[in-house]
C-alpha positions, 0 to 999 in steps of 0.5 A: 251261335252257328247258322246256316240257310239252304232254300230258305230253310235256316238251321241255327245251332247253339252247343254248350258243354256240360260239365255236370254230365262229363267225366274227363278223368274218364276220358268223357266229355258231352255237350248238348246242343239246341237246333232251331229249323225256320221255314223261310220258303213259301213251300211246306216241308218236312225233314225226314232224315239226319246225317251226322259228321262228328269229329273228335280232337283226335280227328277221328270222325264218326257218322251217324244217319238216321230218320227225324230228329229226337223220335220226330219228323217234323212238318214246317209250313211256311214261316214256322220253326221246330226246335229241339236239344240233343247231345253227343259225348266225345272222347276228347275235350273238343271237336266238331260237329256239321252235316245235313238234313234230308227234306221233302217238299210238299210236293213230293221233292227230296233235298238236302239242307245243311247244318253248319259246321260247329265246334264243340269246346270244353273248358278242358281243351288245350289252347295254344298261343303263338 
């Protein structure tokens, strides 16, 4: 699990390789990741946007921007959490993701919170030992 806190809002990420959805012989590797966002601040906030940077093992990066997550723009009252699961394919057996969520406070202030960088590893990833 990977975790970070920005402005008293915690983001936890748990990635897992999905062998049954992958096809290594065709250069297709798939991961699911579960994210839990917990509002530890005294203010109500809403997640409005997402911005991902997804990098494969060859160093190719793609950026993904959009509204909300999994079709939702959740409102988090103090002490409340929101959890969702999504997925990402890569053409390589490993990579990593990082990003930000665009949030808005109940007072209308916009700010970004960090999504911790997390590793995407499969059992097919080549390992080197020095």
